[in-house]
C-alpha positions as CSV (number, residue, x, y, z in Angstrom):
1,X,6.4,1.2,-16.1
2,X,3.7,2.2,-13.6
3,X,4.1,4.5,-10.9
4,X,3.8,1.6,-8.2
5,X,6.7,-0.2,-10.2
6,X,9.0,3.0,-9.7
7,X,8.0,3.1,-6.0
8,X,8.9,-0.5,-5.6
9,X,12.3,0.0,-7.3
10,X,12.9,2.9,-5.0
11,X,11.9,0.8,-1.8
12,X,14.1,-2.1,-2.8
13,X,17.2,0.4,-3.5
14,X,16.6,1.9,-0.2
15,X,16.4,-1.5,1.6
16,X,19.4,-2.9,0.0
17,X,21.2,0.1,0.9
18,X,20.2,0.1,4.6
19,X,18.2,3.4,4.3
20,X,14.5,4.0,5.5
21,X,12.0,3.2,2.7
22,X,8.9,4.6,4.1
23,X,9.1,8.1,2.6
24,X,8.8,6.5,-0.9
25,X,5.2,5.3,0.0
26,X,4.3,8.6,1.6
27,X,5.4,10.3,-1.6
28,X,3.1,8.0,-3.5
29,X,0.1,8.6,-1.3
30,X,0.7,12.4,-1.5
31,X,0.8,12.2,-5.3
32,X,-2.1,9.9,-5.4
33,X,-4.2,12.0,-3.0
34,X,-3.4,15.5,-4.7
35,X,-4.5,14.1,-8.1
36,X,-7.6,12.7,-6.6
37,X,-8.5,16.1,-4.7
38,X,-7.8,18.1,-7.9
39,X,-10.3,15.7,-9.8
40,X,-12.7,16.0,-6.9
41,X,-12.8,19.8,-7.0
42,X,-13.5,19.9,-10.7
43,X,-16.4,17.4,-10.1
44,X,-17.7,19.7,-7.2
45,X,-17.7,22.8,-9.5
46,X,-19.6,20.8,-12.3
47,X,-22.1,19.5,-9.7
48,X,-22.7,22.9,-7.9
49,X,-23.1,24.7,-11.3
50,X,-25.6,22.1,-12.7
51,X,-27.7,22.2,-9.6
52,X,-27.5,26.1,-8.7
53,X,-31.2,26.7,-9.2
54,X,-32.5,23.8,-7.0
55,X,-32.9,23.8,-3.3
56,X,-32.4,20.1,-2.5
57,X,-29.0,18.7,-1.3
58,X,-26.9,18.8,-4.6
59,X,-24.1,17.1,-3.0
60,X,-26.2,14.0,-2.1
61,X,-28.0,14.1,-5.3
62,X,-24.7,14.0,-7.4
63,X,-22.2,12.2,-5.2
64,X,-24.4,9.6,-3.7
65,X,-26.0,8.9,-7.2
66,X,-26.7,5.2,-7.3
67,X,-25.3,5.2,-10.8
68,X,-21.8,5.7,-9.4
69,X,-19.4,3.0,-8.6
70,X,-19.9,1.7,-5.0
71,X,-16.5,2.7,-3.9
72,X,-17.2,6.4,-4.9
73,X,-20.6,6.3,-3.1
74,X,-19.2,5.1,0.0
75,X,-16.2,7.5,0.1
76,X,-18.4,10.3,-0.9
77,X,-20.7,9.6,2.1
78,X,-17.7,9.5,4.5
79,X,-17.3,5.9,4.7
80,X,-15.2,3.2,2.8
81,X,-16.5,-0.2,1.4
82,X,-14.3,-2.3,3.9
83,X,-16.1,-0.4,6.9
84,X,-19.6,-1.1,5.4
85,X,-18.7,-4.7,4.8
86,X,-17.4,-5.0,8.3
87,X,-20.6,-3.5,9.7
88,X,-23.1,-5.5,7.6
89,X,-21.2,-8.5,6.6
90,X,-21.7,-7.5,3.0
91,X,-20.6,-5.0,0.4
92,X,-23.3,-5.6,-2.2
93,X,-24.5,-2.5,-4.1
94,X,-27.8,-2.2,-2.4
95,X,-26.1,-2.6,1.0
96,X,-23.5,0.1,0.3
97,X,-26.0,2.5,-1.0
98,X,-28.1,2.1,2.0
99,X,-25.2,2.5,4.5
100,X,-23.9,5.3,2.7
101,X,-27.1,7.3,2.6
102,X,-27.8,6.5,6.2
103,X,-24.3,7.8,7.2
104,X,-24.4,10.8,5.1
105,X,-27.7,12.0,6.7
106,X,-26.2,11.5,10.1
107,X,-23.1,13.3,9.1
108,X,-25.2,16.2,7.6
109,X,-27.3,16.5,10.9
110,X,-24.2,16.4,13.1
111,X,-22.6,19.3,11.0
112,X,-25.9,21.1,11.3
113,X,-26.0,20.6,15.1
114,X,-22.4,21.9,15.3
115,X,-23.1,25.0,13.4
116,X,-26.2,25.9,15.7
117,X,-24.0,25.4,18.8
118,X,-21.3,27.5,17.2
119,X,-23.2,30.3,15.4
120,X,-20.2,32.5,15.1
121,X,-18.4,29.9,13.1
122,X,-18.2,30.6,9.5
123,X,-16.2,28.9,6.6
124,X,-16.6,29.4,2.8
125,X,-14.6,27.3,0.4
126,X,-14.1,28.8,-2.9
127,X,-13.1,26.7,-5.8
128,X,-11.9,28.2,-9.2
129,X,-11.1,26.5,-12.4
130,X,-10.8,27.9,-15.9
131,X,-12.3,31.2,-14.8
132,X,-15.2,29.5,-13.2
133,X,-15.7,29.7,-9.3
134,X,-18.3,28.3,-7.0
135,X,-18.5,29.0,-3.2
136,X,-19.4,26.3,-0.8
137,X,-21.0,27.3,2.6
138,X,-19.8,25.9,5.9
139,X,-22.2,22.9,5.7
140,X,-21.0,21.9,2.1
141,X,-17.2,22.8,2.9
142,X,-17.3,20.4,5.9
143,X,-18.8,17.6,3.8
144,X,-16.1,18.0,1.1
145,X,-13.4,18.3,3.7
146,X,-14.6,15.1,5.5
147,X,-14.9,13.4,2.1
148,X,-11.2,14.2,1.3
149,X,-9.9,12.9,4.8
150,X,-11.7,9.6,4.3
151,X,-10.2,9.3,0.8
152,X,-6.6,10.0,2.0
153,X,-7.1,7.4,4.8
154,X,-8.3,4.8,2.2
155,X,-5.3,5.6,-0.1
156,X,-3.0,5.4,2.9
157,X,-4.2,2.1,4.0
158,X,-4.3,0.6,0.4
159,X,-1.0,1.9,-0.7
160,X,1.0,0.8,2.2
161,X,-0.6,-2.7,1.8
162,X,-0.2,-2.9,-1.9
163,X,3.5,-1.6,-1.8
164,X,4.4,-4.0,0.8
165,X,3.0,-6.8,-0.6
166,X,4.2,-6.2,-4.1
167,X,7.7,-5.5,-2.9
168,X,8.3,-8.7,-1.0
169,X,8.8,-11.1,-3.9
170,X,10.6,-8.5,-5.9
171,X,13.1,-8.0,-3.0
172,X,13.9,-11.6,-2.8
173,X,14.4,-11.7,-6.5
174,X,16.8,-8.9,-6.3
175,X,18.7,-10.5,-3.5
176,X,19.2,-13.6,-5.7
177,X,20.2,-11.5,-8.8
178,X,22.6,-9.4,-6.9
179,X,24.6,-12.6,-6.2
180,X,23.7,-14.1,-9.6
181,X,22.0,-17.2,-8.2
182,X,20.8,-19.4,-11.1
183,X,17.1,-18.8,-11.7
184,X,16.3,-22.6,-11.0
185,X,17.0,-22.0,-7.4
186,X,14.4,-19.5,-7.0
187,X,12.0,-20.0,-9.7
188,X,8.6,-19.7,-8.0
189,X,6.8,-21.6,-10.6
190,X,8.5,-24.8,-9.6
191,X,7.3,-25.1,-6.0
192,X,6.4,-28.7,-5.5
193,X,4.5,-28.7,-2.3
194,X,0.9,-27.2,-1.5
195,X,0.7,-25.2,1.7
196,X,-0.6,-22.0,2.9
197,X,0.9,-18.9,1.1
198,X,4.6,-18.2,1.9
199,X,6.3,-15.0,0.6
200,X,9.1,-16.7,-1.2
201,X,10.9,-20.1,-1.7
202,X,14.5,-20.8,-2.3
203,X,15.0,-24.3,-3.9
204,X,17.8,-26.9,-4.2
205,X,16.4,-30.0,-5.8
206,X,13.5,-31.4,-3.9
207,X,14.2,-29.1,-1.0
208,X,12.3,-26.0,-0.4
209,X,13.3,-23.4,2.0
210,X,10.5,-21.0,3.1
211,X,11.3,-17.4,3.3
212,X,9.4,-14.8,5.2
213,X,9.6,-11.0,4.5
214,X,8.6,-8.4,6.9
215,X,9.2,-4.9,6.0
216,X,8.1,-3.6,9.6
217,X,9.7,-1.7,12.3
218,X,12.0,-3.1,15.0
219,X,10.4,-5.1,17.6
220,X,7.2,-5.5,15.8
221,X,5.5,-8.8,17.4
222,X,4.0,-9.7,14.0
223,X,7.4,-10.4,12.6
224,X,8.5,-12.8,15.3
225,X,5.0,-14.5,15.0
226,X,5.5,-15.0,11.3
227,X,8.5,-16.9,12.1
228,X,6.8,-19.3,14.5
229,X,3.7,-19.6,12.6
230,X,5.0,-20.6,9.2
231,X,8.1,-22.4,10.3
232,X,10.2,-20.4,7.9
233,X,13.8,-21.4,7.2
234,X,14.7,-17.7,6.4
235,X,13.5,-14.4,7.7
236,X,14.3,-11.2,5.9
237,X,13.4,-7.9,7.6
238,X,13.9,-4.1,7.4
239,X,14.7,-4.1,11.1
240,X,15.0,-6.8,13.8
241,X,15.1,-6.5,17.6
242,X,17.7,-8.5,19.5
243,X,14.9,-10.7,20.8
244,X,13.6,-11.4,17.3
245,X,17.2,-12.5,16.3
246,X,17.7,-14.7,19.4
247,X,14.2,-16.3,18.8
248,X,15.1,-16.9,15.1
249,X,18.4,-18.6,16.1
250,X,16.6,-20.8,18.7
251,X,14.5,-21.9,16.0
252,X,17.2,-22.5,13.6
253,X,16.0,-19.8,11.3
254,X,18.4,-17.9,9.2
255,X,17.9,-14.1,9.1
256,X,18.7,-10.9,7.1
257,X,18.4,-7.5,8.7
258,X,18.5,-5.1,5.9
259,X,18.9,-1.9,7.8
260,X,22.1,-3.2,9.3
261,X,25.5,-2.1,7.7
262,X,25.7,-4.1,4.5
263,X,22.9,-6.1,5.9
264,X,22.0,-7.5,2.4
265,X,25.5,-9.4,2.2
266,X,24.4,-11.7,5.0
267,X,22.2,-13.3,2.3
268,X,25.3,-15.2,1.1
269,X,25.7,-16.9,4.5
270,X,22.1,-18.3,3.9
271,X,23.0,-19.3,0.3
272,X,26.1,-21.2,1.6
273,X,24.1,-23.1,4.3
274,X,21.4,-24.1,1.8
275,X,24.1,-25.0,-0.7
276,X,22.9,-22.8,-3.3
277,X,25.5,-21.5,-5.9
278,X,26.1,-17.8,-6.2
279,X,28.9,-15.2,-7.2
280,X,30.3,-12.6,-5.1
281,X,29.3,-9.1,-5.9
282,X,32.2,-7.6,-7.9
283,X,30.7,-4.2,-8.9
284,X,29.3,-1.2,-7.3
285,X,25.9,-2.0,-5.7
286,X,24.1,0.8,-7.5
287,X,25.3,-0.4,-10.9
288,X,24.2,-4.0,-10.1
289,X,20.7,-2.8,-8.9
290,X,20.4,-1.0,-12.1
291,X,21.1,-4.0,-14.1
292,X,18.8,-6.1,-11.8
293,X,15.9,-3.6,-12.3
294,X,16.2,-3.7,-16.1
295,X,16.0,-7.4,-16.0
296,X,13.0,-7.6,-13.7
297,X,11.0,-4.5,-14.6
298,X,11.7,-4.3,-18.5
299,X,10.9,-8.0,-18.9
300,X,7.6,-7.3,-16.8
301,X,6.8,-4.4,-19.2
302,X,7.4,-6.6,-22.2
303,X,5.2,-9.5,-20.8
304,X,2.3,-7.1,-20.5
305,X,2.6,-5.4,-23.8
């Protein structure tokens, strides 16, 4: 099981139990970032020692090397590929290299000017590993600190998006499995109409019920917009404002607010309305979730072996 799979399980468990799930993603971001930082510091030591007898900018030589992956070049310069793509309407390698070098030179000169304005400011970053140590002067230290900041921001954006998107379908399958809904009523491979992507479908014969999932905060306007834009029949959210609920009901859209007390149980009301068979939950929710996760994630693991 991958780390992201474990996080998805933790998120779903907290959602079903009406708890805040965001700490799970923050923990994942921290773990990914600290792993990256340690690896980056090791590379800094190697690069600094390899270039200790040269006077050129060793950081630029080693960390903006055109042979590196474009993602790494961009991050090491203080940018990311998405920003470059937005700036130049392209993320081709030659564009990334050009933009990264230009940005790095601008950053380097800005740091130089800062030091000239603040001559009393001093900073030395010492990195030690396996008995070997290198000292980075203030210029080098600020470049490294900036790179780490950019990397964390990139991880934060990517992991929030990835975890959220990957959780949506698993969450809906979990709701179905908690109440032992027969798989033919939610088998996503049996969708029979072609339309813009929808998070999930509940099925009953030729009828398809569009389900929208939004794990966003209370009152988020995007949540209500999703109901309107996709004409969903079911809206599942972490939190919903009273206005969201009123809007959904005016549009004849069923809803489930997971943060409400036993909020997941409202799903049975929707199943009744859609005439989809299910069974009442007759065991502790934690035990049921353990069983559901074994079905979903162990099968997922076997399918990828």
